[in-house]
C-alpha distance (Angstrom), angle and dihedral (degrees) to the residues before:
residue distance angle dihedral
M1 . . .
T2 3.73 . .
E3 3.86 116.0 .
P4 3.79 115.5 -121.4
G5 3.75 116.9 -105.5
L6 3.73 127.6 -118.0
R7 3.70 95.3 -92.4
E8 3.75 92.6 51.4
R9 3.79 90.7 47.6
K10 3.70 91.3 53.5
K11 3.84 93.3 47.7
A12 3.86 88.2 49.7
A13 3.85 91.4 49.3
T14 3.81 92.4 49.3
R15 3.86 92.5 48.1
A16 3.82 89.5 47.9
A17 3.82 91.8 48.9
L18 3.83 93.5 51.5
S19 3.89 89.7 45.7
R20 3.69 93.9 53.1
T21 3.78 90.5 45.8
A22 3.89 92.1 52.8
W23 3.76 90.4 44.8
T24 3.88 91.2 52.7
M25 3.76 92.5 45.5
M26 3.81 91.4 51.6
L27 3.79 92.4 50.5
E28 3.79 95.8 45.8
Q29 3.73 102.9 32.9
G30 3.74 108.1 20.8
L31 3.87 130.9 -110.0
D32 3.73 97.1 -72.5
A33 3.80 90.5 62.6
V34 3.81 91.6 60.9
T35 3.81 111.6 91.8
P36 3.86 131.2 146.1
E37 3.84 88.5 -107.0
S38 3.87 96.3 47.1
V39 3.84 93.4 45.6
A40 3.77 92.9 47.3
A41 3.83 92.6 49.1
A42 3.72 93.9 49.2
A43 3.83 89.9 48.1
D44 3.89 89.8 47.5
M45 3.83 91.2 -117.4
A46 3.68 138.4 120.2
P47 3.84 119.2 -96.5
R48 3.86 89.5 -121.8
T49 3.80 86.3 61.6
F50 3.80 90.5 57.7
R51 3.75 92.1 48.8
Y52 3.76 91.9 47.8
H53 3.85 90.7 59.7
F54 3.81 101.6 32.2
R55 3.77 138.2 35.8
N56 3.70 94.9 -152.3
R57 3.87 143.6 -9.2
E58 3.77 92.5 -95.3
E59 3.82 91.5 61.2
A60 3.85 89.9 46.0
I61 3.80 92.2 50.6
L62 3.81 93.9 50.9
D63 3.82 99.6 34.7
E64 3.71 101.1 93.0
L65 3.75 88.8 47.2
A66 3.77 89.1 49.2
Q67 3.82 90.0 51.8
Q68 3.80 91.0 52.3
H69 3.80 90.3 51.0
T70 3.88 92.1 47.8
R71 3.80 89.4 54.0
L72 3.80 87.6 69.0
A73 3.80 88.4 72.4
G74 3.83 88.3 56.1
L75 3.81 92.2 48.5
L76 3.85 90.0 54.0
R77 3.80 91.2 50.8
E78 3.80 90.4 49.8
S79 3.72 93.3 53.7
P80 3.71 122.5 103.6
A81 3.82 110.8 -76.7
D82 3.72 95.0 -131.5
E83 3.77 96.8 49.9
P84 3.90 111.2 111.6
I85 3.82 110.7 -111.8
W86 3.76 96.3 -117.9
D87 3.85 92.0 50.6
C88 3.82 88.8 48.6
L89 3.80 91.0 51.5
H90 3.81 92.9 47.6
R91 3.79 91.4 49.7
V92 3.76 98.4 42.6
V93 3.82 110.4 32.7
P94 3.82 104.8 54.2
P95 3.78 97.2 52.4
A96 3.79 92.8 41.9
V97 3.87 92.5 52.5
A98 3.82 89.8 49.0
G99 3.73 89.1 49.9
F100 3.82 97.5 54.6
A101 3.84 99.3 31.5
G102 3.81 90.4 81.3
D103 3.90 118.8 176.6
R104 3.73 117.6 16.2
G105 3.80 94.6 -142.5
D106 3.80 92.7 50.1
F107 3.81 91.6 55.5
A108 3.80 89.0 48.6
K109 3.78 88.2 56.2
L110 3.81 91.0 47.4
I111 3.76 91.4 50.9
A112 3.83 91.1 51.8
V113 3.82 92.9 47.8
I114 3.92 90.3 50.4
A115 3.79 90.7 48.8
A116 3.80 92.4 50.3
N117 3.77 99.3 44.6
P118 3.73 124.3 55.5
S119 3.88 92.9 -160.0
M120 3.88 88.0 58.4
L121 3.76 91.8 44.2
A122 3.83 89.6 52.9
Q123 3.75 93.8 48.7
N124 3.73 93.4 48.0
L125 3.82 91.4 52.3
L126 3.76 90.5 49.5
M127 3.77 89.3 50.9
L128 3.71 91.5 50.6
E129 3.78 92.2 47.3
N130 3.78 91.4 50.8
V131 3.88 91.1 51.1
R132 3.83 89.5 47.6
G133 3.72 90.9 56.0
L134 3.87 92.5 46.6
L135 3.77 91.9 49.2
A136 3.85 91.3 46.7
T137 3.76 89.7 55.2
A138 3.82 91.6 49.6
I139 3.89 91.9 45.8
G140 3.84 89.6 49.3
E141 3.82 91.5 51.8
R142 3.83 90.7 48.9
T143 3.80 94.6 46.1
G144 3.80 98.4 37.3
T145 3.81 90.0 -118.0
D146 3.81 125.6 135.2
P147 3.87 108.2 -132.4
H148 3.82 89.1 -152.8
A149 3.83 94.0 55.1
D150 3.96 100.6 31.3
P151 3.78 125.6 43.6
Y152 3.86 92.1 -150.1
P153 3.77 99.0 92.0
G154 3.83 91.8 47.5
L155 3.76 93.4 47.5
L156 3.73 92.3 51.0
A157 3.74 92.7 44.6
G158 3.83 87.2 50.1
A159 3.83 90.8 51.8
V160 3.78 90.8 50.6
T161 3.81 94.3 50.8
T162 3.75 92.1 45.6
A163 3.81 91.0 49.9
I164 3.78 89.9 51.4
S165 3.87 94.6 47.4
L166 3.72 96.1 46.2
S167 3.84 95.6 43.6
V168 3.87 92.6 49.8
A169 3.87 88.9 46.3
H170 3.82 91.5 54.1
W171 3.73 93.1 43.2
A172 3.75 97.6 45.5
T173 3.79 96.8 48.6
D174 3.88 93.9 52.3
S175 3.77 93.3 -116.7
T176 3.81 91.2 131.8
T177 3.79 138.7 31.3
T178 3.73 91.2 -151.1
P179 3.89 114.4 116.7
L180 3.80 114.1 -105.2
P181 3.80 96.2 -117.1
E182 3.89 89.1 54.2
L183 3.80 90.7 50.0
V184 3.83 91.7 51.7
G185 3.83 92.8 45.1
D186 3.81 91.4 48.8
C187 3.77 91.1 52.7
L188 3.77 91.6 50.8
T189 3.70 90.8 47.6
R190 3.85 91.6 53.7
F191 3.77 92.4 49.5
R192 3.85 90.4 47.4
A193 3.82 89.3 53.5
G194 3.73 90.7 52.4
L195 3.78 96.2 -99.6
P196 3.80 100.5 -76.3
A197 3.72 118.4 -162.9
P198 3.81 114.3 -102.0
A199 3.76 116.4 -106.8
A200 3.72 116.0 -90.7
P201 3.78 116.0 -106.7
E202 3.82 115.2 -102.7
T203 3.87 114.2 -109.8
G204 3.75 126.7 -153.0
T205 3.78 118.9 -112.5
């Protein structure tokens, strides 16, 4: 893989700085405080720089998270070629998610903002769909399967993104004490097993 040149690295650094600023403003001041002008001023940049990199504030807020998700596809490609795909996913995905999830309280705030704002919900769904497509391509390469001709890579990529989303939601909202990597791993295990129904709780006689 060709390393990015200096110009590309500078552009990526600027984009990342704007995204981190937008994310921080959203957490500290609320979504209404995030505008192209306010983010650019806080990052010591011009508003036109913000608009060059992002279409809207929602994209800026979620972009760094989107980039972290996208790196999963790269991790799959870098894994040993002879490693079975499910083994690869179990090894790579849980620690990667734990690495980019960050602070539990921050994610809880993000989930609340997404639930309360249709524009954030739409951008989050778009992000996840883009990630699913990238993962499907990587899975197709590893399994020798064309995602355009066979639904398997897309189905497996959808399972992975669903496992990530549900695990993070449970973890961030304090509905479980299970560590995040274990939650992700458990979801993947259930998908791998064909999603069997949980055992019914025992009842007294």
